[in-house]
C-alpha positions in Angstrom: 0.0 0.0 0.0 1.6 3.3 -1.2 -1.1 5.8 -0.1 -3.1 6.3 3.1 -6.3 4.2 2.8 -9.2 6.3 4.2 -11.3 3.2 4.7 -8.6 1.6 6.8 -8.3 4.8 8.8 -12.1 4.8 9.5 -11.9 1.2 10.6 -9.0 1.9 12.9 -10.9 4.8 14.5 -13.9 2.5 15.1 -11.8 -0.2 16.7 -10.4 2.3 19.2 -13.8 3.8 19.9 -15.4 0.4 20.5 -12.4 -1.1 22.2 -12.3 -4.4 20.3 -11.9 -5.8 16.8 -15.1 -7.9 17.2 -17.3 -5.0 18.2 -16.0 -2.9 15.2 -16.6 -5.9 12.9 -20.2 -6.3 14.1 -20.9 -2.6 13.3 -19.2 -2.7 9.9 -20.8 -6.0 8.9 -17.3 -7.6 8.3 -15.5 -10.5 9.8 -13.1 -9.9 12.6 -10.1 -11.1 10.5 -11.1 -8.5 7.8 -11.1 -5.7 10.4 -7.7 -6.9 11.8 -6.3 -6.9 8.3 -7.3 -3.4 7.7 -5.7 -2.1 10.9 -2.5 -4.2 10.1 -2.3 -2.7 6.6 -2.5 0.8 8.1 0.2 -0.1 10.6 2.4 -1.5 7.7 1.9 1.7 5.7 2.8 3.9 8.7 5.5 1.5 9.9 4.5 1.6 13.5 2.1 -0.1 15.9 -1.2 1.8 16.3 -3.1 -0.5 18.8 -2.3 -2.8 21.6 -4.2 -5.3 23.7 -4.8 -4.7 27.4 -6.8 -6.5 30.0 -9.8 -4.3 29.1 -9.6 -4.7 25.3 -7.9 -2.7 22.5 -6.5 0.7 23.0 -4.4 3.1 20.9 -0.7 3.3 21.3 1.0 6.7 21.5 1.4 6.7 17.7 -2.3 5.6 17.4 -3.4 8.5 19.6 -1.4 10.9 17.4 -3.1 9.5 14.3 -6.5 9.9 15.9 -5.8 13.5 16.6 -5.3 14.0 12.9 -8.0 11.8 11.6 -10.9 14.2 12.2 -9.1 16.9 10.2 -8.3 14.4 7.4 -11.9 13.4 7.1 -13.0 17.0 7.2 -10.6 18.1 4.5 -11.7 15.2 2.3 -15.4 16.1 2.8 -14.6 19.7 1.9 -12.8 18.7 -1.3 -15.7 16.5 -2.3 -18.1 19.4 -1.6 -16.0 21.9 -3.5 -15.9 19.6 -6.6 -19.6 18.9 -6.4 -20.3 22.7 -6.7 -19.2 22.5 -10.3 -22.2 20.3 -11.1 -25.8 21.2 -10.8 -26.7 17.6 -10.3 -27.1 16.4 -6.6 -25.3 13.1 -6.3 -23.3 11.0 -3.8 -24.3 8.8 -0.9 -26.0 9.7 2.4 -26.5 7.4 5.4 -29.5 8.1 7.6 -30.6 6.5 10.8 -34.1 6.6 12.2 -36.7 4.7 14.2 -38.9 2.0 12.7 -42.1 4.1 12.7 -40.6 7.0 10.8 -38.9 4.5 8.4 -42.2 2.8 7.6 -44.6 5.7 7.6 -42.5 8.9 6.8 -39.5 8.1 4.7 -40.9 6.1 1.8 -42.6 9.1 0.1 -39.7 11.3 0.9 -37.2 8.8 -0.6 -39.4 8.3 -3.6 -39.4 12.1 -4.3 -35.6 12.2 -3.8 -35.1 9.4 -6.3 -37.4 11.1 -8.8 -35.8 14.6 -8.5 -32.2 13.5 -7.9 -31.6 10.0 -9.5 -27.8 10.2 -8.8 -28.3 10.6 -5.1 -28.3 7.5 -2.9 -29.7 7.4 0.6 -29.0 4.4 2.8 -31.3 3.9 5.8 -30.6 2.2 9.1 -33.2 1.7 11.9 -32.5 1.8 15.6 -33.5 3.5 18.8 -32.4 7.1 19.5 -29.3 6.3 21.6 -28.0 3.8 19.0 -28.6 6.3 16.1 -26.9 9.1 18.1 -23.9 6.9 18.8 -23.6 6.0 15.2 -23.7 9.7 14.1 -21.0 10.5 16.8 -18.8 7.7 15.4 -19.4 9.0 11.9 -20.9 5.7 10.8 -24.0 7.6 9.8 -24.2 11.1 8.2 -27.4 12.1 10.0 -30.1 10.8 12.2 -33.9 11.5 12.5 -34.6 10.7 16.1 -37.0 11.4 19.0 -35.9 14.4 21.1 -34.4 15.1 23.5 -31.1 13.8 22.3 -27.6 14.6 23.4 -24.1 13.7 22.4 -20.5 14.9 21.9 -20.2 17.8 19.5 -23.6 17.2 17.9 -25.9 19.7 16.1 -29.6 19.1 16.9 -32.3 20.6 14.7 -36.0 20.1 15.6 -38.0 19.4 12.5 -41.5 18.3 13.5 -44.0 17.8 16.3 -46.0 14.7 16.2 -49.2 13.9 18.1 -50.0 10.5 19.7 -53.4 9.1 19.3 -55.5 6.3 20.8 -56.3 3.4 18.5 -58.9 0.7 19.2 -60.8 -1.9 17.2 -63.8 -0.4 15.5 -65.9 -3.3 16.9 -65.0 -2.1 20.4 -65.3 1.6 19.9 -67.6 2.3 22.8 -67.3 3.8 26.2 -63.8 5.4 25.7 -64.8 9.1 25.4 -63.0 11.2 26.5 -59.7 9.4 26.0 -58.2 10.5 29.3 -55.7 8.6 31.6 -58.6 8.1 34.0 -60.8 6.5 31.4 -58.1 4.4 29.7 -56.2 3.0 32.7 -58.8 0.4 33.4 -58.8 -1.0 29.8 -56.3 -3.5 28.4 -53.3 -1.6 27.0 -51.1 -3.1 24.3 -47.9 -1.1 24.8 -44.5 -0.5 23.3 -41.8 -2.5 25.0 -40.5 -1.2 28.3 -37.3 0.9 28.1 -38.2 2.6 24.7 -38.4 6.3 24.5 -42.0 6.0 23.2 -43.0 3.9 26.1 -41.5 6.3 28.6 -43.4 9.1 26.9 -46.7 7.3 27.2 -46.1 6.2 30.8 -45.4 9.8 31.6 -48.7 10.8 30.2 -50.5 8.4 32.5 -48.4 9.5 35.5 -49.3 13.1 34.8 -52.9 12.1 35.2 -52.1 10.3 38.5 -52.6 6.9 36.9 -50.4 3.8 36.4 -51.0 1.1 33.9 -50.0 -2.5 33.6 -50.0 -3.5 29.8 -51.4 -6.8 28.8 -48.8 -7.0 26.0 -45.5 -5.2 25.4 -44.3 -5.4 21.8 -41.4 -3.9 19.9 -43.2 -3.5 16.5 -45.8 -0.9 15.9 -47.3 -3.1 13.1 -47.6 -6.0 15.6 -49.4 -3.6 18.0 -51.9 -2.6 15.3 -52.6 -6.2 14.5 -53.3 -7.0 18.1 -55.6 -4.0 18.4 -57.5 -4.9 15.2 -58.0 -8.4 16.7 -59.9 -6.7 19.6 -57.3 -7.7 22.3 -56.9 -4.2 23.7 -56.2 -0.6 22.8 -52.9 1.3 22.2 -51.4 4.8 22.0 -49.3 5.3 18.9 -47.7 8.1 16.8 -50.4 9.5 14.4 -48.1 9.0 11.4 -48.7 5.2 11.9 -52.4 5.6 11.1 -52.2 8.7 8.8 -53.4 6.9 5.7 -56.6 4.9 5.4 -54.7 1.7 4.6 -52.7 2.1 7.8 -55.9 2.6 10.0 -58.0 -0.1 8.4 -60.2 -1.8 11.1 -59.2 0.8 13.7 -60.9 3.7 15.3 -58.6 6.7 16.0 -59.2 9.2 18.8 -57.3 12.3 20.0 -56.0 12.0 23.6 -57.0 14.4 26.4 -54.7 16.0 27.3 -52.9 16.0 23.9 -49.6 14.1 23.9 -46.8 15.1 21.5 -43.2 14.1 20.7 -40.7 16.1 18.8 -38.5 14.7 16.0 -35.2 16.2 15.1 -32.2 15.8 12.9 -28.8 15.1 14.6 -25.5 15.5 12.9 -21.9 16.1 13.9 -21.0 19.7 14.2 -18.1 19.2 11.9 -20.2 17.5 9.2 -19.9 19.2 5.9 -23.4 20.1 4.6 -23.3 18.6 1.1 -26.0 19.3 -1.4 -27.5 15.9 -0.8 -27.7 16.4 3.0 -29.1 19.9 2.6 -31.8 18.5 0.2 -32.8 15.8 2.7 -33.1 18.4 5.5 -35.2 20.6 3.2 -37.6 17.9 2.3 -38.0 16.8 5.9 -38.9 20.3 7.0 -41.2 20.7 4.0 -42.9 17.4 5.0 -43.4 18.8 8.5 -44.9 22.0 7.4 -47.3 20.2 4.9 -48.2 17.6 7.5 -52.0 17.0 7.1 -53.7 14.4 9.3 -57.2 13.0 8.8 -59.9 14.0 11.2 -60.0 11.9 14.3 -62.9 11.3 16.6 
């Protein structure tokens, strides 16, 4: 190898950040030997050891730490060069990696990605799903260009841009749509709740809504998939509280009765990026369309 391989440099950074070859391999979707080879090739090019094993895993040597200090600037300079060159073309192109939650991925992104493909066929957007902490960590480690997550979110040297407020609504089988008005914590806490799994940000938000009404609930089911929740509700096994985007279209709310909550419950979605991330034309266009989608957000009438 006669030149510095930027891919090997990124792998080295991830190995040090995660403290092991195997953890980095899992995140990159590579085998552990392949990750070890990339780091070894980088060491051979620089003619020095960059990592060493300790009782707690892998850590950078003094030379490795020196390289890490330069790596952020190397990446930033490369991003600036790519951006400068792209300015000579009117066409938006390149690859963007975006992380978000499953609900937004299913119900928000398809139409946005379809529009991007139609208007900018040379632009590629890769999507990864995960919870907010996982997406934020991936953005911090530069494995993702940007994230669309539930706020609040925090991290090292991150820029956070709120883009939309989203209401939560009650859903129940149409066959059982009696005796639930108004949809307050006091009315709902005696009914069988099919909830998001414990520990999720969405579940914490809903539990807080009940707590604010001086009520506690014990769900009859706790599921990780919003589509599974909707199936159980359609089957008449209980009610649930979900983001309204999940029942925005008639096909998504088939067999369900949708009600506003009292008091209203909202969550805020925002974009997270590293502060040193260069705003390419592609990233700027994704942000513009997300903001436009928020301003144009139109929901059906609910009962």
